[in-house]
N, C-alpha and C positions, 0 to 999 in steps of 0.2 A: 503494497499500498504506498509506503513512504517512498518507495520509485518510483510509485505510479504522482504523485503527487508532485516528486521532483521532474519527472519527464513532462509534465501539463506546466510545470511553469519554463522550464527550459524552452519548450514552444514559442512563450511569448519570444525567448530573447532571439529568434528568427528575426520579429522585427526592428531589433536592434541590428540588424545585420548593417555595415555600411557596404555591401556588397547583397545583392538582388538574387540571386541563383541561388536554388536548393539543390544544393551537390552529392551525389552518392559517390563514395570512396571506388565504387568498382563498374561503374558505366557513366555511359556519357551525361553530364548535365542536366537538368529536366529543362532549365531555362535554355542552355544553349542547343540543346536538342530543339527547343520549340523556338527559337530565333535563328536557328544556322540556315535553312532554307531561303530565309526572306533576306538574312545579313550577306549571303554568299552573293543571290542575285543581285542586289544592291550595287554592293561592291563592283562586281564585274560590270555592271551599266554605267555606274556614275565616277567611279574613284577616275581622279586625272591623274595620271604619271606614266613617262617622267612629266614634271612640275614645267610647263613654261616660265621662261627667264621671267618674264613678266610679272607672271603670276607670284613668282616669287619673293619679286620684290615688292609687290604689294602684302604679301602676307608678311615680310618684316617690317615693311613701313604701320602696320596696325597691329603687329604683335603685342598681344598685352603685356603689360607690366602687372607684377604681382610681388604685393608685399607679404611680409611672412611673421609673427613673434620670434624672435630669438629663441625661448624655449623651447617654440614646437617643433614637431617636425619638418625638415629642409627636404628640396628636391635633390633628387639624387640623376645617377647615368644611367639607365636599364642596360645599354651594354657593357658596363661595368659589371652590374649584377649580371648579368645573362653568362659571362666570363667567369665569373668565381661560383656558377652553379652548378650542378648536377640535375640530371635528368633523371626520374626515381617511376618503378612501375607503382602502380597502386595495390595490384595486384598479391606482389608479395616482395614488395618493396629492393627491388634488385637496381642496380645502377645501371639505366640505358646508355646516358651519357655523363663525359664529363668534358666543361666548359664549352658546352655547343656552340656553333655558328648558326646566327638566325637562320641561315639556307638549312642549317641542319635539320630545327626543329620543322620549320614552315613544308621541308621535306616527307614528315611523318604525315599518314593516311589520315582523315580525322576523326576514325575509331580507335588509332594508336594514339592520339592524341587525348582522347577523351579518357585514355587508362593512364594518363601519367601526369606528373606536376613537376615543377622545378623546386629545387631547396639550395640555399646560399648562405652564409653567413650575411650578417648587420653589413651594410654599407655607408662609407662616409658618404656625407652631403659634397653635392660636384659646385664647385665653385669656379668657375659658373656652371649653370647646370643647364642643359639640354632641353627645350619646349619641342614635343615631337608633332610635328605638322601634317595634315593629309588634307587632300585639295579634293572637292566635287563638285560637277555640272549637273546641276538638275532645274525641275519647274521653281516658279516662284510658289511659298505657301500660299498664297492666295487668289493666285491669276497663272491657270495651267499655260494659257499662251506665251508666258514669260520664262526668259530661259536664266536662271541665276548661278551665280559662284559661290560654293562654300568653302570655307577652311576654318577647320578643326584643328584646335591645341591642345595636348595633354600632357600636363606633367605628369613625373612619377614620384612618390613618395618612398621610405621603405618602409614604415609603418602604415597604418591606419588606426585611431583611437575613435573611441565613440566620442560623442558632443558633449559639451562641456556640463551642460545638465541634462538628466534624462527624468523621466515619470519615476515615482516608486516602485510600482512593480517591475519597470524595465531595471530599476536599481538593481532590485532582490532578485530577478535571472540573470542579471550580467553575474551577481558575486555566485548564487548557486553554480554558474557556470565553469568557473574558477577563471576569469578570464581576468586581463588587467586591463582595464578601460582605457590605458593610452596606447598598449600594443592590442588591440582588438583582432587585426588580422594582419597578416604582413603583406605587404606590397601594395601601393595604394596606387591604381594606375587610369581611372574611372571619372574622376575627376576632369573637367574639359570648360572650354569654351571654342563657343562656336560662330562664325562670325558669316552674315548673309550680304553680299555685295548681287545689284539689281545689273540688268543687261548695261548700264552707262558706269560700271564699277564703282557706284555711290555706294558707301555702307549704310544697309536699311534696318538690319537686325544683330542682337546679339544675344544668343543662349549661355546662360554658364548650366552646366548640368551636373548633377551629384549623381553618387550611385542610385538612388531613391525616386528621383523627383528634378525637374530642373524648371529656370525661371528663363524668362525673356524679354527683352527691353530694347527699347528703340531710341535711337541716336538724334539727338536734339531735343528730346521728351525725357528723358531718363538719365543721358550719362552727355558729354558734347562731342558735336558731330567733327569729322574730319582731324581727329585722333587716335590713337591708340585705347583702348578701355584702361584704367586704373581699379584692380581688382586688388584683393584680400583673400588670404587663405585662413578659415576658422582655425582657431588653434585646437590642435590636437587632430581633428578631424580632417582637416585640410581640404575643406569644401569650399570652393570658391563663390566670391558676394562681390558686386560693386561698391567700392570704395568711393564712398562721397566726402569723405575728408572729416570726418567726424575727430572729435579733441578725444573722447572716449571711446572704448570700448563697447560694441553694438550686439546684442542678442538678437539670432536671427531663429524664426522656428521652423522645426525638421520634424519632416514625416517620415514614415516605414519605407509608403510606397504610394503610389499617387492617386490612388482611389481616396486617401485623406487629404486629398487638394483643399478639402472645406476649412481646415485647420490653419493651412496657407492663410486663406482667405480671411479669416473670422478666427480670433482668437478663442470664442466661444464653443467653435465647435472641436474642443479637444479630446482627441481619441485617447483610449487605455494606456496606449503606448504614444509616446510623443516626446519630445527631446528639443534642445536649445542651442545653438552653436553660440560661440562666444568670438567675434572676430576684432582685431587690433588692425586695423587703416593704418596709412603713411604718418597722421599725425597723432594715432595713439600708440605708440610701443611697436607698430611694424617696422620691419627691416625690407627695403628691398632686394628680389634676391636679382644678382646679375642671368639672365639669361641666354641663349643661342639656338636659331630654329635647326630642328634635323628634318629633312623632307622624310618622310618612313615610306616606303616599297609597298608594294600590294603583298597581300599573304603575311606580313613581318610577322613574327611571333606575339610581339607586343600587343598587337592590333587584334588579330587574329586566331592565337593560340585556342582551341578549343578545350583543350586541358587544364590543370591550374598554373600559375603562374609561382606561387610558394604553397607551400605543404597545409593538406587538410588538415583540421584541427578538433575535433568532435567533445563532447561529452556524453558519456553515457551509451555512445556509441549513436547519436543522433548530431545530426548539423544544425550547429547557433548560429550559424552567422562568421563563423573566424577562420574559416578554410582563406586560403588562398583565392584571386580572384582567377577569370579566365580573361584571355585580351578583351581590351575595350572597345573592341567594335561589337560586342556582343553589350548592347545598351538600354536598351529597351524592347517591348514585346512588338510583334510583325504588325498590328494594327496602324503604328503607328512609330517605324522604324524608319521609315523614308526621311533625310532630315528637312525637308520642310513639314513633313506632319511633325517630326517630333518637337522644331521649334515652334510653330503654331500649338502645340500641346503646353507649352512653359508660358503662355500669354494671360499669366493671372495675376491681380493686384492685391495688396491686401486691401481689405474695406469696400471690395465692387463686389457690393450686396445684390447688384441686377446680375453679376454673371454667378455669381454662387445660386442664385435663382433657376437662374437656365441650367445651371450643372448636377443641381440636387435630384431630379427626377433619374437622371446615368448612373449615379454613383449607387455600387452596389458593395459586396465583398470582393475580396480580390479576382477571384474566378467568375464573378457572373456581373460585373461592373460594364458597362456599355463605352467601352471606349470609343466605337464609332460615332456614338451620338455626342459625348464629351468632344470628340473632333472636332465636330460640325459647329459646334457652339463655339470654341475656343479659335476658328476659323474663321466665324462670322465678327466677333470680336477684335481680332487682328487686322481684321480686311478694314473695318471702319478705320480704326487707329492710324494704320500706315496712308490713309486717304485724305486724314485730316495731321498729320505730321509735319513738320515745316519740311522736309526733305520731300514728302509726297506732294505736297503742293506746290512746291517750286519746279516738278516735273510733270505736270497737268500740261 
């Protein structure tokens, strides 16, 4: 009975996960298996590589600047991590490769990737640190007749911790799981910034993606036009937020998965499992990270590995959100995996009760939420906002 109660509490810890997938040590991750066909088709159809020189220049011009508290996790080099790692079988713990090259890992069949994980000692921060870049061409989020350019930036952190503050139930579950809240899971790769440029190469949108949800902003309305976005990484959890220059650290609400978006909009919609990130921006104790761009080739393991980039870590034989992540291109359910839809799904605003009322009929449990219905609502609001934005009006 005691074990059953403990397992029930551990189930709650799943929602604390800073990595969404539900992992089995001996077969393909359920989330990865669900997303894989959509991911593979999308990358083949829309990824731009090699990246033309003019687009590289655009990516460098608008490359986000990031501030991190000195006592928080700092970005590392994935190449260094891979060079010091070994690839291990989930079945019997055999070492399959030592210091593998990216091409060697990428050459593994999908099924074989699912059955393996990477393991390495701790990696010191990189100074300067690489910011991994991918480029895509796809339709506009609100107009299928327009062809837009999308540039995605991912830093990599050696560890991911839980948010600065978590609910009592979540805190109890994490303690029962025996997890160090600062070192909740190894290797943090899914935090990202995505910039969208229209067919005039004008910056139109910014999406900050987290493990469990995303937020989309309009230049000229939410942050200055024609400059690189100023961002700050949350203390310990590494999630990215707009840095608006506040003189004190800022708290941000966090949800376990996007069907809890109502809590992001309205603090009174608090679920049982919730959290708050703490962010130290450039005027609140954060220190700017020196970054340089690395344009990632297709099928690179950092982005596309279907196994775990760090070891599995279970309690009572159960997944509790502490396993290493898959490649960072496993970032969303198939229903809104395309980048234009992913960015539209992030267009929520705290306090927008009209938006919340329109979303509520579609929000249910994780398995039965109507994602298509939610996407329609978000696209409608984003379309209106883009038309009335300073840049939208200038392009009429």
